[in-house]
PQR file with spaces between the fields and no chain letter, atoms N, CA, C, O and H, PARSE charges and radii, in Angstrom:
ATOM       1  N    GLU     1       0.804   -1.191    0.013 -0.4000 1.5000
ATOM       2  CA   GLU     1      -0.001    0.031   -0.110 -0.0000 2.0000
ATOM       3  C    GLU     1       0.954    1.387    0.138  0.5500 1.7000
ATOM       4  O    GLU     1       0.667    2.493   -0.321 -0.5500 1.4000
ATOM       5  N    LEU     2       1.832    1.176    0.737 -0.4000 1.5000
ATOM       6  CA   LEU     2       2.872    2.437    0.812 -0.0000 2.0000
ATOM       7  C    LEU     2       3.451    2.641   -0.479  0.5500 1.7000
ATOM       8  O    LEU     2       3.573    3.795   -0.891 -0.5500 1.4000
ATOM       9  H    LEU     2       2.065    0.278    1.110  0.4000 1.0000
ATOM      10  N    GLU     3       3.822    1.671   -1.166 -0.4000 1.5000
ATOM      11  CA   GLU     3       4.475    1.676   -2.561 -0.0000 2.0000
ATOM      12  C    GLU     3       3.475    2.255   -3.441  0.5500 1.7000
ATOM      13  O    GLU     3       3.841    3.157   -4.194 -0.5500 1.4000
ATOM      14  H    GLU     3       3.722    0.734   -0.831  0.4000 1.0000
ATOM      15  N    VAL     4       2.260    1.867   -3.455 -0.4000 1.5000
ATOM      16  CA   VAL     4       1.133    2.460   -4.384 -0.0000 2.0000
ATOM      17  C    VAL     4       1.136    4.000   -4.017  0.5500 1.7000
ATOM      18  O    VAL     4       1.102    4.811   -4.943 -0.5500 1.4000
ATOM      19  H    VAL     4       1.962    1.134   -2.843  0.4000 1.0000
ATOM      20  N    LEU     5       1.174    4.410   -2.781 -0.4000 1.5000
ATOM      21  CA   LEU     5       1.103    5.759   -2.692 -0.0000 2.0000
ATOM      22  C    LEU     5       2.209    6.613   -3.015  0.5500 1.7000
ATOM      23  O    LEU     5       2.146    7.807   -3.307 -0.5500 1.4000
ATOM      24  H    LEU     5       1.201    3.752   -2.029  0.4000 1.0000
ATOM      25  N    GLN     6       3.262    5.865   -2.933 -0.4000 1.5000
ATOM      26  CA   GLN     6       4.449    6.614   -3.364 -0.0000 2.0000
ATOM      27  C    GLN     6       4.712    6.771   -4.935  0.5500 1.7000
ATOM      28  O    GLN     6       5.396    7.678   -5.410 -0.5500 1.4000
ATOM      29  H    GLN     6       3.314    4.894   -2.696  0.4000 1.0000
ATOM      30  N    LEU     7       4.118    5.828   -5.634 -0.4000 1.5000
ATOM      31  CA   LEU     7       4.028    5.836   -7.017 -0.0000 2.0000
ATOM      32  C    LEU     7       3.094    6.873   -7.452  0.5500 1.7000
ATOM      33  O    LEU     7       3.418    7.617   -8.377 -0.5500 1.4000
ATOM      34  H    LEU     7       3.563    5.091   -5.248  0.4000 1.0000
ATOM      35  N    GLN     8       1.852    7.001   -6.810 -0.4000 1.5000
ATOM      36  CA   GLN     8       0.964    8.140   -7.148 -0.0000 2.0000
ATOM      37  C    GLN     8       1.404    9.391   -6.832  0.5500 1.7000
ATOM      38  O    GLN     8       0.997   10.383   -7.438 -0.5500 1.4000
ATOM      39  H    GLN     8       1.589    6.396   -6.058  0.4000 1.0000
ATOM      40  N    GLU     9       2.334    9.451   -5.789 -0.4000 1.5000
ATOM      41  CA   GLU     9       2.795   10.934   -5.615 -0.0000 2.0000
ATOM      42  C    GLU     9       3.815   11.374   -6.543  0.5500 1.7000
ATOM      43  O    GLU     9       4.072   12.543   -6.833 -0.5500 1.4000
ATOM      44  H    GLU     9       2.665    8.646   -5.297  0.4000 1.0000
ATOM      45  N    LYS    10       4.492   10.099   -7.076 -0.4000 1.5000
ATOM      46  CA   LYS    10       5.677   10.527   -8.385 -0.0000 2.0000
ATOM      47  C    LYS    10       4.923   10.796   -9.700  0.5500 1.7000
ATOM      48  O    LYS    10       5.385   11.566  -10.542 -0.5500 1.4000
ATOM      49  H    LYS    10       4.283    9.150   -6.841  0.4000 1.0000
ATOM      50  N    MET    11       3.690   10.113   -9.870 -0.4000 1.5000
ATOM      51  CA   MET    11       2.988   10.286  -10.949 -0.0000 2.0000
ATOM      52  C    MET    11       2.612   11.781  -11.147  0.5500 1.7000
ATOM      53  O    MET    11       2.715   12.172  -12.310 -0.5500 1.4000
ATOM      54  H    MET    11       3.315    9.488   -9.186  0.4000 1.0000
ATOM      55  N    GLU    12       2.238   12.590  -10.326 -0.4000 1.5000
ATOM      56  CA   GLU    12       1.939   13.935  -10.304 -0.0000 2.0000
ATOM      57  C    GLU    12       3.003   14.919  -11.148  0.5500 1.7000
ATOM      58  O    GLU    12       2.686   16.062  -11.476 -0.5500 1.4000
ATOM      59  H    GLU    12       2.154   12.273   -9.381  0.4000 1.0000
ATOM      60  N    ASN    13       4.228   14.361  -11.439 -0.4000 1.5000
ATOM      61  CA   ASN    13       5.174   14.956  -12.126 -0.0000 2.0000
ATOM      62  C    ASN    13       5.428   14.506  -13.437  0.5500 1.7000
ATOM      63  O    ASN    13       6.272   15.052  -14.147 -0.5500 1.4000
ATOM      64  H    ASN    13       4.485   13.432  -11.172  0.4000 1.0000
ATOM      65  N    PHE    14       4.746   13.540  -13.806 -0.4000 1.5000
ATOM      66  CA   PHE    14       4.851   12.875  -15.159 -0.0000 2.0000
ATOM      67  C    PHE    14       4.357   13.829  -16.302  0.5500 1.7000
ATOM      68  O    PHE    14       3.423   14.617  -16.159 -0.5500 1.4000
ATOM      69  H    PHE    14       4.060   13.096  -13.229  0.4000 1.0000
ATOM      70  N    LEU    15       5.048   13.680  -17.392 -0.4000 1.5000
ATOM      71  CA   LEU    15       4.678   14.446  -18.550 -0.0000 2.0000
ATOM      72  C    LEU    15       3.690   13.567  -19.331  0.5500 1.7000
ATOM      73  O    LEU    15       3.910   12.391  -19.620 -0.5500 1.4000
ATOM      74  H    LEU    15       5.808   13.039  -17.508  0.4000 1.0000
ATOM      75  N    THR    16       2.589   14.245  -19.640 -0.4000 1.5000
ATOM      76  CA   THR    16       1.561   13.512  -20.331 -0.0000 2.0000
ATOM      77  C    THR    16       1.134   14.542  -21.715  0.5500 1.7000
ATOM      78  O    THR    16       1.530   15.700  -21.845 -0.5500 1.4000
ATOM      79  H    THR    16       2.410   15.200  -19.405  0.4000 1.0000
ATOM      80  N    GLN    17       0.519   14.040  -22.378 -0.4000 1.5000
ATOM      81  CA   GLN    17       0.007   14.847  -23.530 -0.0000 2.0000
ATOM      82  C    GLN    17      -0.877   16.134  -23.178  0.5500 1.7000
ATOM      83  O    GLN    17      -0.826   17.159  -23.856 -0.5500 1.4000
ATOM      84  H    GLN    17       0.197   13.099  -22.273  0.4000 1.0000
ATOM      85  N    GLU    18      -1.725   15.976  -22.006 -0.4000 1.5000
ATOM      86  CA   GLU    18      -2.334   17.003  -21.601 -0.0000 2.0000
ATOM      87  C    GLU    18      -1.503   18.186  -20.939  0.5500 1.7000
ATOM      88  O    GLU    18      -1.837   19.365  -21.050 -0.5500 1.4000
ATOM      89  H    GLU    18      -1.766   15.143  -21.455  0.4000 1.0000
ATOM      90  N    ASN    19      -0.363   17.740  -20.226 -0.4000 1.5000
ATOM      91  CA   ASN    19       0.162   18.847  -19.707 -0.0000 2.0000
ATOM      92  C    ASN    19       1.534   19.225  -20.212  0.5500 1.7000
ATOM      93  O    ASN    19       2.241   19.991  -19.557 -0.5500 1.4000
ATOM      94  H    ASN    19      -0.091   16.782  -20.136  0.4000 1.0000
ATOM      95  N    LEU    20       1.969   18.654  -21.479 -0.4000 1.5000
ATOM      96  CA   LEU    20       3.224   18.978  -22.032 -0.0000 2.0000
ATOM      97  C    LEU    20       3.449   20.413  -22.287  0.5500 1.7000
ATOM      98  O    LEU    20       4.429   20.982  -21.805 -0.5500 1.4000
ATOM      99  H    LEU    20       1.395   18.032  -22.011  0.4000 1.0000
ATOM     100  N    GLU    21       2.580   21.023  -23.026 -0.4000 1.5000
ATOM     101  CA   GLU    21       2.687   22.312  -23.183 -0.0000 2.0000
ATOM     102  C    GLU    21       2.837   23.357  -22.064  0.5500 1.7000
ATOM     103  O    GLU    21       3.506   24.384  -22.178 -0.5500 1.4000
ATOM     104  H    GLU    21       1.784   20.561  -23.417  0.4000 1.0000
ATOM     105  N    MET    22       2.115   22.975  -20.923 -0.4000 1.5000
ATOM     106  CA   MET    22       2.257   23.846  -19.619 -0.0000 2.0000
ATOM     107  C    MET    22       3.733   23.631  -19.265  0.5500 1.7000
ATOM     108  O    MET    22       4.508   24.574  -19.105 -0.5500 1.4000
ATOM     109  H    MET    22       1.571   22.141  -20.830  0.4000 1.0000
ATOM     110  N    GLN    23       4.088   22.332  -19.148 -0.4000 1.5000
ATOM     111  CA   GLN    23       5.469   21.999  -18.608 -0.0000 2.0000
ATOM     112  C    GLN    23       6.591   22.692  -19.508  0.5500 1.7000
ATOM     113  O    GLN    23       7.608   23.106  -18.952 -0.5500 1.4000
ATOM     114  H    GLN    23       3.459   21.565  -19.278  0.4000 1.0000
ATOM     115  N    VAL    24       6.437   22.818  -20.794 -0.4000 1.5000
ATOM     116  CA   VAL    24       7.444   23.245  -21.661 -0.0000 2.0000
ATOM     117  C    VAL    24       7.400   25.021  -21.457  0.5500 1.7000
ATOM     118  O    VAL    24       8.410   25.705  -21.620 -0.5500 1.4000
ATOM     119  H    VAL    24       5.611   22.482  -21.245  0.4000 1.0000
ATOM     120  N    GLN    25       6.314   25.488  -21.149 -0.4000 1.5000
ATOM     121  CA   GLN    25       6.194   26.766  -20.954 -0.0000 2.0000
ATOM     122  C    GLN    25       6.898   27.095  -19.703  0.5500 1.7000
ATOM     123  O    GLN    25       7.802   27.930  -19.676 -0.5500 1.4000
ATOM     124  H    GLN    25       5.493   24.932  -21.016  0.4000 1.0000
ATOM     125  N    ASP    26       6.468   26.406  -18.601 -0.4000 1.5000
ATOM     126  CA   ASP    26       7.231   26.705  -17.198 -0.0000 2.0000
ATOM     127  C    ASP    26       8.652   26.322  -17.371  0.5500 1.7000
ATOM     128  O    ASP    26       9.409   26.995  -16.671 -0.5500 1.4000
ATOM     129  H    ASP    26       5.733   25.728  -18.622  0.4000 1.0000
ATOM     130  N    ALA    27       9.127   25.573  -17.989 -0.4000 1.5000
ATOM     131  CA   ALA    27      10.508   25.555  -18.333 -0.0000 2.0000
ATOM     132  C    ALA    27      11.355   26.618  -19.036  0.5500 1.7000
ATOM     133  O    ALA    27      12.534   26.899  -18.818 -0.5500 1.4000
ATOM     134  H    ALA    27       8.513   25.027  -18.558  0.4000 1.0000
ATOM     135  N    LEU    28      10.431   27.199  -20.007 -0.4000 1.5000
ATOM     136  CA   LEU    28      11.048   28.532  -20.534 -0.0000 2.0000
ATOM     137  C    LEU    28      10.929   29.628  -19.566  0.5500 1.7000
ATOM     138  O    LEU    28      11.716   30.574  -19.514 -0.5500 1.4000
ATOM     139  H    LEU    28       9.474   26.971  -20.184  0.4000 1.0000
ATOM     140  N    ASP    29       9.994   29.476  -18.864 -0.4000 1.5000
ATOM     141  CA   ASP    29       9.627   30.901  -18.071 -0.0000 2.0000
ATOM     142  C    ASP    29      10.553   30.753  -16.733  0.5500 1.7000
ATOM     143  O    ASP    29      10.628   31.734  -15.993 -0.5500 1.4000
ATOM     144  H    ASP    29       9.354   28.708  -18.907  0.4000 1.0000
ATOM     145  N    SER    30      11.182   29.691  -16.437 -0.4000 1.5000
ATOM     146  CA   SER    30      11.951   29.631  -15.185 -0.0000 2.0000
ATOM     147  C    SER    30      13.512   28.994  -15.448  0.5500 1.7000
ATOM     148  O    SER    30      13.987   28.079  -14.774 -0.5500 1.4000
ATOM     149  H    SER    30      11.121   28.894  -17.038  0.4000 1.0000
ATOM     150  N    TRP    31      14.220   29.697  -16.604 -0.4000 1.5000
ATOM     151  CA   TRP    31      15.499   29.261  -17.057 -0.0000 2.0000
ATOM     152  C    TRP    31      16.468   29.243  -16.160  0.5500 1.7000
ATOM     153  O    TRP    31      16.258   29.981  -15.198 -0.5500 1.4000
ATOM     154  H    TRP    31      13.833   30.440  -17.150  0.4000 1.0000
ATOM     155  N    LYS    32      17.466   28.644  -16.149 -0.4000 1.5000
ATOM     156  CA   LYS    32      18.698   28.948  -15.331 -0.0000 2.0000
ATOM     157  C    LYS    32      20.010   28.709  -16.087  0.5500 1.7000
ATOM     158  O    LYS    32      20.153   27.889  -16.994 -0.5500 1.4000
ATOM     159  H    LYS    32      17.637   28.045  -16.931  0.4000 1.0000
ATOM     160  N    THR    33      20.887   29.475  -15.632 -0.4000 1.5000
ATOM     161  CA   THR    33      22.031   29.372  -16.522 -0.0000 2.0000
ATOM     162  C    THR    33      23.126   28.527  -15.460  0.5500 1.7000
ATOM     163  O    THR    33      23.166   28.603  -14.232 -0.5500 1.4000
ATOM     164  H    THR    33      20.771   30.141  -14.895  0.4000 1.0000
ATOM     165  N    TYR    34      23.904   27.784  -16.288 -0.4000 1.5000
ATOM     166  CA   TYR    34      24.930   26.992  -15.689 -0.0000 2.0000
ATOM     167  C    TYR    34      26.353   27.376  -16.416  0.5500 1.7000
ATOM     168  O    TYR    34      27.208   26.514  -16.622 -0.5500 1.4000
ATOM     169  H    TYR    34      23.871   27.723  -17.286  0.4000 1.0000
ATOM     170  N    ASN    35      26.504   28.593  -16.740 -0.4000 1.5000
ATOM     171  CA   ASN    35      27.488   29.230  -17.552 -0.0000 2.0000
ATOM     172  C    ASN    35      28.389   29.734  -16.510  0.5500 1.7000
ATOM     173  O    ASN    35      28.610   30.943  -16.583 -0.5500 1.4000
ATOM     174  H    ASN    35      25.809   29.293  -16.572  0.4000 1.0000
ATOM     175  N    TRP    36      28.995   29.055  -15.500 -0.4000 1.5000
ATOM     176  CA   TRP    36      29.867   29.542  -14.457 -0.0000 2.0000
ATOM     177  C    TRP    36      30.787   28.613  -13.982  0.5500 1.7000
ATOM     178  O    TRP    36      30.562   27.427  -14.226 -0.5500 1.4000
ATOM     179  H    TRP    36      28.816   28.073  -15.441  0.4000 1.0000
ATOM     180  N    ALA    37      31.738   28.908  -13.378 -0.4000 1.5000
ATOM     181  CA   ALA    37      32.952   28.067  -12.988 -0.0000 2.0000
ATOM     182  C    ALA    37      33.486   28.343  -11.728  0.5500 1.7000
ATOM     183  O    ALA    37      33.249   29.469  -11.290 -0.5500 1.4000
ATOM     184  H    ALA    37      31.920   29.871  -13.179  0.4000 1.0000
ATOM     185  N    ILE    38      34.202   27.525  -10.987 -0.4000 1.5000
ATOM     186  CA   ILE    38      34.815   27.691   -9.603 -0.0000 2.0000
ATOM     187  C    ILE    38      36.392   27.530  -10.017  0.5500 1.7000
ATOM     188  O    ILE    38      36.882   26.580  -10.628 -0.5500 1.4000
ATOM     189  H    ILE    38      34.395   26.610  -11.342  0.4000 1.0000
ATOM     190  N    SER    39      37.051   28.679   -9.540 -0.4000 1.5000
ATOM     191  CA   SER    39      38.354   28.799   -9.596 -0.0000 2.0000
ATOM     192  C    SER    39      39.210   27.686   -8.832  0.5500 1.7000
ATOM     193  O    SER    39      38.473   26.879   -8.265 -0.5500 1.4000
ATOM     194  H    SER    39      36.653   29.450   -9.044  0.4000 1.0000
ATOM     195  N    SER    40      40.417   27.463   -8.688 -0.4000 1.5000
ATOM     196  CA   SER    40      41.181   26.565   -8.060 -0.0000 2.0000
ATOM     197  C    SER    40      41.214   27.125   -6.561  0.5500 1.7000
ATOM     198  O    SER    40      41.518   26.401   -5.613 -0.5500 1.4000
ATOM     199  H    SER    40      41.016   28.119   -9.148  0.4000 1.0000
ATOM     200  N    THR    41      40.894   28.399   -6.435 -0.4000 1.5000
ATOM     201  CA   THR    41      41.108   29.009   -4.990 -0.0000 2.0000
ATOM     202  C    THR    41      39.548   29.002   -4.553  0.5500 1.7000
ATOM     203  O    THR    41      39.282   29.632   -3.529 -0.5500 1.4000
ATOM     204  H    THR    41      40.647   28.988   -7.205  0.4000 1.0000
ATOM     205  N    GLY    42      38.621   28.429   -5.148 -0.4000 1.5000
ATOM     206  CA   GLY    42      37.153   28.376   -4.643 -0.0000 2.0000
ATOM     207  C    GLY    42      36.268   29.548   -5.022  0.5500 1.7000
ATOM     208  O    GLY    42      35.081   29.578   -4.698 -0.5500 1.4000
ATOM     209  H    GLY    42      38.836   27.916   -5.979  0.4000 1.0000
ATOM     210  N    LEU    43      36.863   30.521   -5.717 -0.4000 1.5000
ATOM     211  CA   LEU    43      35.930   31.714   -6.106 -0.0000 2.0000
ATOM     212  C    LEU    43      35.036   31.298   -7.203  0.5500 1.7000
ATOM     213  O    LEU    43      35.500   30.563   -8.076 -0.5500 1.4000
ATOM     214  H    LEU    43      37.828   30.497   -5.980  0.4000 1.0000
ATOM     215  N    LEU    44      33.742   31.704   -7.262 -0.4000 1.5000
ATOM     216  CA   LEU    44      32.612   31.638   -8.426 -0.0000 2.0000
ATOM     217  C    LEU    44      33.115   32.778   -9.564  0.5500 1.7000
ATOM     218  O    LEU    44      33.311   33.974   -9.352 -0.5500 1.4000
ATOM     219  H    LEU    44      33.366   32.301   -6.554  0.4000 1.0000
ATOM     220  N    GLY    45      33.231   32.209  -10.555 -0.4000 1.5000
ATOM     221  CA   GLY    45      33.301   33.034  -11.754 -0.0000 2.0000
ATOM     222  C    GLY    45      32.208   32.765  -12.648  0.5500 1.7000
ATOM     223  O    GLY    45      31.687   31.650  -12.622 -0.5500 1.4000
ATOM     224  H    GLY    45      33.071   31.237  -10.728  0.4000 1.0000
ATOM     225  N    ALA    46      31.719   33.827  -13.587 -0.4000 1.5000
ATOM     226  CA   ALA    46      30.781   33.741  -14.457 -0.0000 2.0000
ATOM     227  C    ALA    46      31.025   34.740  -15.689  0.5500 1.7000
ATOM     228  O    ALA    46      31.632   35.803  -15.560 -0.5500 1.4000
ATOM     229  H    ALA    46      32.143   34.733  -13.608  0.4000 1.0000
ATOM     230  N    GLN    47      30.476   34.271  -16.914 -0.4000 1.5000
ATOM     231  CA   GLN    47      30.524   35.163  -17.818 -0.0000 2.0000
ATOM     232  C    GLN    47      29.695   36.357  -17.986  0.5500 1.7000
ATOM     233  O    GLN    47      28.476   36.217  -18.083 -0.5500 1.4000
ATOM     234  H    GLN    47      29.983   33.407  -17.018  0.4000 1.0000
ATOM     235  N    GLN    48      30.242   37.540  -18.030 -0.4000 1.5000
ATOM     236  CA   GLN    48      29.342   38.566  -17.836 -0.0000 2.0000
ATOM     237  C    GLN    48      28.998   39.012  -16.535  0.5500 1.7000
ATOM     238  O    GLN    48      28.140   39.885  -16.406 -0.5500 1.4000
ATOM     239  H    GLN    48      31.232   37.654  -17.951  0.4000 1.0000
ATOM     240  N    GLY    49      29.655   38.436  -15.408 -0.4000 1.5000
ATOM     241  CA   GLY    49      29.300   38.993  -14.112 -0.0000 2.0000
ATOM     242  C    GLY    49      28.129   38.368  -13.371  0.5500 1.7000
ATOM     243  O    GLY    49      27.629   38.853  -12.356 -0.5500 1.4000
ATOM     244  H    GLY    49      30.352   37.727  -15.513  0.4000 1.0000
ATOM     245  N    GLN    50      27.700   37.144  -14.027 -0.4000 1.5000
ATOM     246  CA   GLN    50      26.307   36.566  -13.533 -0.0000 2.0000
ATOM     247  C    GLN    50      26.673   35.117  -12.812  0.5500 1.7000
ATOM     248  O    GLN    50      27.074   34.139  -13.443 -0.5500 1.4000
ATOM     249  H    GLN    50      28.107   36.750  -14.852  0.4000 1.0000
ATOM     250  N    CYS    51      26.519   35.144  -11.768 -0.4000 1.5000
ATOM     251  CA   CYS    51      26.859   33.982  -10.696 -0.0000 2.0000
ATOM     252  C    CYS    51      25.379   33.372  -10.371  0.5500 1.7000
ATOM     253  O    CYS    51      24.359   34.055  -10.284 -0.5500 1.4000
ATOM     254  H    CYS    51      26.193   35.939  -11.255  0.4000 1.0000
ATOM     255  N    PRO    52      25.462   31.874  -10.200 -0.5600 1.5000
ATOM     256  CA   PRO    52      24.268   31.154   -9.885  0.2800 2.0000
ATOM     257  C    PRO    52      23.725   31.755   -8.458  0.5500 1.7000
ATOM     258  O    PRO    52      22.697   31.306   -7.950 -0.5500 1.4000
């Protein structure tokens, strides 16, 4: 029974034909940049001064 509940909880995040367009739009509206690096001294560096 617990396993069924856990699977039902995970199903809420599945992509379906019905929610695909909404999920794509959400991804486009909340983009993230991974264009940054950590120097050998531990400092964060990013192109154009943007850090995560």
